[in-house]
C-alpha positions as CSV (number, residue, x, y, z in Angstrom):
1,M,26.6,81.2,51.2
2,P,29.1,78.4,51.6
3,K,31.8,78.9,54.3
4,P,35.5,78.7,53.4
5,I,37.0,75.4,54.5
6,R,39.6,77.2,56.7
7,S,36.8,78.6,58.9
8,I,35.2,75.2,59.3
9,L,38.5,73.4,60.1
10,S,39.8,76.2,62.4
11,P,40.7,75.2,65.9
12,N,38.6,78.2,67.0
13,N,35.5,76.6,65.6
14,P,33.6,75.0,68.5
15,L,32.0,72.3,66.3
16,F,35.4,71.3,64.9
17,S,36.9,71.3,68.4
18,E,34.0,69.1,69.6
19,L,34.6,66.7,66.7
20,I,38.3,66.4,67.5
21,T,37.5,65.8,71.2
22,R,35.0,63.0,70.3
23,A,37.3,61.4,67.9
24,S,40.1,61.4,70.5
25,R,37.7,59.8,73.1
26,I,36.7,57.1,70.7
27,T,40.3,56.4,69.8
28,A,41.3,56.1,73.5
29,L,38.2,53.9,74.1
30,N,39.2,51.6,71.3
31,K,42.7,51.3,72.7
32,L,41.3,50.2,76.0
33,L,38.8,47.9,74.5
34,Q,41.5,46.1,72.4
35,K,43.2,45.1,75.6
36,H,40.1,43.3,76.9
37,L,38.8,41.8,73.7
38,P,39.7,38.2,72.8
39,E,42.5,38.3,70.3
40,I,40.4,36.7,67.5
41,L,37.8,39.5,67.8
42,R,40.3,42.5,67.8
43,P,40.5,43.0,64.0
44,H,36.7,42.7,63.7
45,C,35.2,44.8,66.5
46,R,35.5,48.4,67.6
47,A,33.9,50.8,70.1
48,V,31.5,53.3,68.6
49,S,30.3,55.1,71.7
50,I,29.7,55.0,75.4
51,K,26.5,56.6,76.8
52,K,24.8,56.2,80.1
53,G,27.1,53.4,81.0
54,I,26.3,51.4,77.8
55,L,29.3,50.6,75.6
56,M,28.2,50.3,71.9
57,L,30.4,48.1,69.9
58,E,30.4,47.4,66.1
59,A,31.3,44.2,64.3
60,N,32.2,44.0,60.7
61,S,30.1,40.9,59.9
62,N,27.2,38.8,61.2
63,T,29.7,36.1,62.1
64,W,31.9,38.3,64.3
65,A,28.8,39.9,65.8
66,A,27.6,36.4,66.8
67,K,31.0,35.6,68.4
68,L,30.9,39.0,70.1
69,H,27.4,38.3,71.4
70,F,28.6,35.2,73.2
71,E,31.7,36.9,74.5
72,K,29.8,39.9,76.0
73,P,29.4,38.6,79.6
74,A,33.1,37.8,79.9
75,L,34.0,41.0,78.2
76,L,31.8,43.1,80.5
77,H,33.3,41.4,83.5
78,S,36.8,42.0,82.2
79,L,36.1,45.7,81.4
80,R,34.6,46.3,84.8
81,Q,37.9,45.3,86.4
82,D,39.5,48.3,84.6
83,P,39.0,51.5,86.7
84,K,38.2,53.4,83.5
85,F,35.2,51.1,82.9
86,C,34.0,50.6,86.5
87,G,30.7,52.3,85.8
88,L,29.9,50.2,82.8
89,V,26.4,48.9,83.0
90,G,26.2,46.9,79.8
91,I,27.4,46.3,76.2
92,K,25.4,46.5,73.0
93,H,26.6,45.8,69.6
94,K,25.6,46.3,66.0
95,I,26.8,45.2,62.6
96,N,28.5,47.5,60.1
97,L,28.9,45.8,56.8
98,Q,29.7,49.1,55.1
99,E,33.5,49.1,55.6
100,P,36.2,46.8,56.9
101,L,37.6,47.7,60.3
102,T,41.1,47.1,59.3
103,P,42.7,47.4,55.8
104,T,43.6,43.7,55.9
105,S,40.2,42.4,57.1
106,K,38.9,42.6,53.5
107,N,41.4,40.1,52.4
108,L,41.2,37.5,55.1
109,H,39.5,35.0,52.9
110,P,40.4,35.9,49.3
111,H,38.4,34.3,46.6
112,P,40.5,32.0,44.5
113,G,38.9,33.2,41.3
114,L,37.2,31.3,38.5
115,S,38.8,28.4,36.7
116,C,39.9,28.8,33.1
117,S,37.0,26.6,31.9
118,S,34.5,28.6,34.0
119,T,35.8,31.9,32.6
120,R,35.5,30.6,29.0
121,A,32.0,29.3,29.7
122,I,30.9,32.6,31.1
123,I,32.4,34.5,28.1
124,E,30.7,32.1,25.7
125,T,27.4,32.4,27.5
126,A,27.5,36.2,27.5
127,R,27.7,36.2,23.7
128,Y,24.2,34.8,23.5
129,I,22.5,37.0,26.1
130,D,20.1,39.5,24.7
131,D,19.9,41.6,27.9
132,K,22.7,44.1,27.6
133,K,23.1,44.7,31.4
134,L,23.4,41.0,32.1
135,R,25.8,40.4,29.2
136,I,28.0,43.3,30.4
137,S,27.9,42.0,33.9
138,L,28.9,38.5,32.8
139,Q,31.8,39.9,30.8
140,K,33.0,41.9,33.7
141,L,32.8,38.9,36.0
142,A,34.9,36.8,33.6
143,R,37.4,39.6,33.1
144,N,37.8,40.5,36.8
145,H,37.6,37.1,38.4
146,G,38.7,34.7,35.8
147,R,42.0,33.0,35.0
148,R,43.0,32.8,31.4
């Protein structure tokens, strides 16, 4: 039988308390990390966990992960200077393409959209496509990204 949401989100629930504690630790870890990351990487990287002296970081694209990879030795050295990271053994990273790390990171390179002539050409082409899914996709493309 399902449990009421109040019982799950109760401060007396040990699982909920543990979740809040972990979230607080990650938030604090990210605040510390941001002080040591090069400014260009700050909006694109975040701490995910720290286990057995290994700091796991996450980048929001392959590009930023590559930049992070080359910054790891300097970042590790910088973090070890901080008393809270003195036991740090290494840094690993992964890529998370699922979501932007900041609300603005999605719009850093906005697409200019399709030109009027491209929009008209896509609409005209869609009229002659027999495949219904493809036709609808082309129409959506023209409608959502085109200039009229």
